[in-house]
N, C-alpha and C positions, 0 to 999 in steps of 0.2 A: 504494500500500500504506500502510495506516495505521500509526501509531506503535506501537500495541499488537500488531499483527500482526508488525511488524518486530522488536519485543522478543521475541516468541515464536519467531521464526525464528532470531534470533541466540542466544537461550538454548538452544534445541534443538541448534543446531550446536555450541555450547560443551560441552554435555553429551555429545554424540557424540565430540568431540575428547578430552574428559577420559577417557571409557571407552577410547578408542583408545590414549591414552598409558599408562593403567594396564595394559592388555593387552600393549602393546609393551614395558613394563618388567618383564614377568614375572608379572603377576597376583598380586603378593604382598599379604599382609594388612597388614603394617607397612612403613613407608617406611624404606629402607635408605640409609645415607650412605656406605657403602664396599662393595667387593666383593672376594671372595677370588680371588686369582690364584695358580696353581701355576707356579713358576719352576724350570726344570731347569738345573742347573749342567753345562755341557758338559765341563768338565775332569774332574770326579769322577763324573758321572752321577747325582748326588743331586737330589732334588726338595725344594723348600722352599715354604712358603706365605707370600705377601705380601698385604697389604691395600692396595688402591688406592682413593682417594677417588672416589666415584661416587654420583649421586643416582638412586635407583630408586623411583619414586612408588608408594606402597602404597594399599590401600583406605582407610586412615585419613585420607588427604588426598583421594583421588579420590571416595570415597563421599559425603561431605558436599557436595563440589563438584557432583557429578551431581544430588544431591537438590535443591540450591538452584536449579540451572539448570532442572531439570524442573519445579520449583514455579513459577519465573518463566515458563516456557513455557506451563504450564497457565493461569496467571493472565492472560498475554497473550492466549491464545485465548479465555478467558472474557470479558475486557474487549472484545476486538474483536467478538465476537458480540453482546455486550450493547449496544455503542455503535451497531451496525448496525440495531437495532430502533427506535431513536428516530425 
């Protein structure tokens, strides 16, 4: 396998992984750095809201990553086919 074809395979796999991470984190538009957790007090029976640190990747990070990887994948396919003609 040539180096351009290897580049296209790796870039395509990274694009798929980036989409999977984005979907796995809730398909949010913006990246969130904390999440809301409801805590119930067993003694009084009241509920309160607490924020815990958590990174949930949003489309603002995953989108450009997927676009870059897809571009590299397409460029690798283009170069691998072009170098095969020589």
